[in-house]
C-alpha positions as CSV (number, residue, x, y, z in Angstrom):
1,M,7.3,-17.7,9.5
2,G,6.8,-19.7,6.4
3,F,7.0,-17.9,3.3
4,I,7.5,-14.2,1.8
5,K,5.4,-14.1,-1.2
6,G,7.5,-11.8,-3.5
7,A,10.6,-12.3,-1.4
8,R,11.6,-13.8,-3.9
9,E,10.2,-11.7,-6.5
10,F,11.7,-8.7,-4.9
11,K,15.4,-9.8,-4.5
12,A,15.3,-10.9,-8.4
13,H,14.7,-7.5,-9.1
14,R,17.1,-5.7,-7.3
15,R,19.8,-8.0,-9.6
16,G,18.4,-6.4,-12.1
17,E,16.0,-9.5,-13.8
18,S,12.9,-9.5,-16.2
19,L,9.6,-9.7,-13.3
20,T,7.0,-11.4,-15.1
21,R,3.6,-8.8,-14.6
22,K,3.0,-11.3,-11.8
23,Q,6.4,-11.8,-10.6
24,T,6.4,-7.9,-10.4
25,M,2.6,-7.5,-8.7
26,L,4.0,-9.6,-6.3
27,A,7.0,-8.1,-6.1
28,K,5.0,-5.0,-4.7
29,C,2.7,-6.3,-2.1
30,Y,5.4,-7.1,-0.5
31,V,7.7,-4.0,-0.4
32,C,4.0,-2.6,0.6
33,N,3.7,-4.5,3.3
34,G,7.2,-3.8,4.5
35,E,8.7,-6.2,3.5
36,E,7.2,-8.3,6.2
37,E,5.6,-11.5,5.7
38,S,1.9,-10.8,5.0
39,Q,-1.0,-14.3,5.2
40,E,-4.3,-12.4,5.2
41,D,-5.5,-8.9,3.4
42,C,-3.7,-6.2,3.2
43,R,-6.7,-4.3,3.8
44,V,-5.9,-1.7,1.0
45,P,-9.0,-1.8,-1.6
46,S,-7.4,1.8,-2.8
47,C,-4.5,0.0,-4.1
48,P,-5.2,-0.7,-7.6
49,L,-3.2,-3.8,-7.2
50,Y,-5.6,-4.9,-4.2
51,Q,-8.2,-7.0,-6.9
52,Y,-5.5,-9.5,-7.3
53,H,-3.7,-9.2,-4.3
54,H,-3.0,-13.8,-2.9
55,H,-5.6,-13.0,0.6
56,R,-7.6,-10.9,-0.6
57,D,-11.0,-11.0,1.0
58,P,-13.1,-11.9,-1.8
59,N,-16.8,-10.8,0.3
60,R,-14.9,-7.3,0.8
61,E,-16.3,-5.2,-2.3
62,L,-14.2,-3.2,-4.0
63,D,-13.7,1.2,-4.1
64,A,-15.8,1.9,-7.3
């Protein structure tokens, strides 16, 4: 398994550390993904953070 994006940020949050906006977004995606490795589009376009997802399919249209 490779590096899990958001794991480090989530652990920092749990320790009470302050996160940047990007770190917060990565941590949330990590938690939403069930604290599992994700190397593909999560396919949840209804999520407000989806447009920033690092594996989002750029050809997939967002809900209006």
